N, C-alpha and C positions, 0 to 999 in steps of 0.2 A: 504493499499500499504506499510505503514511504517513497519507493522508487517511482511509482506511478504519479505520486503527487509532485515529485521533483520534475518528471518529464512533462506533466501538464503545465507546471509553472514555467518551464523553459519555453514550451510552445506558446504560452500566453505572452511571454516577454518577446519572443520572436515575432508574433503577429502584431504586437503593439509597435515594435520597431519598424516593421514593414509598413504599417499604417502611417506612422510619422514620416517615414521616408517618402511615401507616395503623396502625403499631404503637402510636404515641402516642395515636391516636384510640381504638383498642381498649382501651389501658390506662386512659384517662380514662373510657370507657364502663363498664369492669369495676369502676372505683372507685366508681361511682354505686350507691346501694342499689337492689336490684331490687324494684320495687313491683308488687303484683298488678294494680293499675290499668293499668300500662304494658304488661303482657304477656298479660292475660286478657280483653281487650275482645272477642275473638273466642271463640265457642263451638267448641272444638276437637273434631274427629271422632276418637274413640278406639275402637280395637278391643281388646276384652278377651279374652285367651286364658286359659281355665280349664284348668289343667294336670292336673286330676283328672277322670276319666271317670265317677265315681260320681254317680248321680242326685241324692242328697242331700248332696253334698260341701259341706263348710263353705267351701271356697274358691269354689265357685259362688255360695254365699250372700253371701260378701264381695263378689263381682263384681256381684251384683244390687243390693247395698246401695250400692255406688259409683254404679252407673247411676241409681239412684233418688234419691240424696241430693245428687249433684253436677250436676244438670241445668242449672244456671245457667251453668256454665263448660265442662262436658264433655258432648258428645253421644255417649254410649256405646252400643256394641252388642257382644254376645258373638259372637265368630267361632269356630265349632265346629271341633274338631280330631279328634274321635273316629272320623270316617268316612274319614280319610286312609289309603290303603294304605301299607304300609311303603315308604320311598323306595328306588327301584332305578334306577341310572343308565341302565339299558337302556330305561327308559320316557321318557327325555328327548326322544326324537324323536316319540313318540306318547303324551303323558302322559294319565293317567286324568282323567276330567272333574272328579273331586274336587280334583285338583291345581290345575286352572285356576280353579275356584270359589274355592279358598282363596287363591291368589296374587292374584286380582283383588280380593278383599275386603281383603287386607292393603294392597295398593297404593292403595286408595281412602281410607285413613284417615291422619290427621295424626300419630298416635302409638299406641303399644302398651302396654297394661297387662297384666302377667302376674300371675295369682293361682295360686300353686303350693303343693302339699303337699311333703313330703319322703319319698321311698321309699329306705330303706337308705342314708341319708346322701347321696342324690343326687336328681336330677330324675326325674320319671316318664318312662317310655318314650314316651308319647304326645306330650309337648311336644318331646322331642329329635327325634322323627320330623317334627313340624311345622316345626321350625327347619331341618332338612335339606331338606324339600320347598320351603320358601320361599326357600332360598338357591340353588336350582338352576333351570335350567341355569347352568353356570358363567358368571359375568359378567352375570347377570340377576337378582341377588338382590333380592327385594322388601323386605328388611330395611334396606338401605343408607340410613344417615342418618335413620332413623326414631327420634325420641325415645322413650324407654321408661322404665318404672318397674316395680319388682317388689315385690309383696306376698306374703309367705309366711305361711301360717297352719296351725296344728297344735294338737291337744289337748295336745301335749307342752310343757314349759316353755320350750324354746329356740326355738320358733316356726319350725321348718324352716329354721334358719340355714344348714345345709349346702347344701340345694337352692337357696336364695336366691343363694348365692355361686357355685355351679356354673353356674346360669343366667346370672348376671352375666358370668361368664367367656366364655360363648358369645356373649353380646350384644356384648361388646367386640370379639371377632374379627369379628363380622358388621357392625362399624362403626355400631353403634347407640349414640348418646349416652344413657347410663343415668343417671337421677336419683340423685345420691349421698346427699342428705339431704332429708327425714328417712328413715332406714332403717326398714323395715317387717317386723319379725319378730313376728308375732302369736302369742303362746303361750297355752296353756290355753284355747283357743277350743273351746267345747262347744255342743251344739245348743240349750241353754237361753238362749244369748245372742241368739237369733233369734226373731222373731214367727212367726205362722202363715203369713205370706206369704214367709218366708225372708229377711226384712230384719232388720238389727241393731236391737235394742231400745235405748232411751235408756240411756246409761251411758258409762263411760270408753272402752270399745272402739269404740263408734260415734264418739265425739269424735276418737279417734286416726285412724280411717279417713277422717273428714271433713277432718282436717288434712292427711293424706297426699294426698287428692284435690285440695285447694286448691293444695298445693305442686306437684303434677304438672301442673295447669293452667298454673301460672306457668312451670314448666320447659318445657313444650311451646311456649308462647308465646315464651320466650327463645330456644329453639333455632330456631324458625321465623323469628324476627326476625334472628337471626345469619346464617342461610343466605341470607336476602334481602339483607342488607348485604354479605356476601361476594360474592354474584353481582353486585351493583351496582358494587362497587369493582373487581372483575375486568373488567367491561365498560368502566368508565371508564379503567382502565389500558390496555386493549387499544386503545380509541379514541385515547388520548394517544400511544401508541407508533406507531400507524399515521399520525398527523398529523405526526410528526417528519421 
């Protein structure tokens, strides 16, 4: 018993030393400035969810603008949500084909960009349903650890602030690391801000969307790099403990 106790104590000391060493490494890494060159060498696959179902939605046009203008760092595609039946747990054993299509498309991308309006100080029903569909069956959420960003756009001055934060709250629960800065509340967005193809015209709004897109590319790269390093350190710790 005494030998076992000593071995256990040694193991605890070793684990604590490993944790301290890793924490120091993380602290030093976080102290370094994040450079776009470090995190955006890969062209990330991004699924854009347009939370409005309206054909001429300004949020769909914002999504199309991101896809068109950020091609060098983001490989964007719009993942449609309008055809998803309302989520019903009774369907978990035999889900509709739309559920499978949607879950497979979300699983295949590196990150999620939400483009949302605000309805009655909240998110549209269509995106809430999509979040529910993607989070089920229980324990098989396709949202888990997917880096995300939220752009909210509205003709009103506050830029759908309420919907932006309500959506952010759901993403936090779904374990999605959401980009904190820059925040994207696009207010007073009207149809004249877009050209005939539905892309943003030259001007301050387009510049803002481009800066948000660049920041999101950096964010996705940072999260992907972090997940890789965590997996590597966990594997190293496991091998070290097994060799003791």
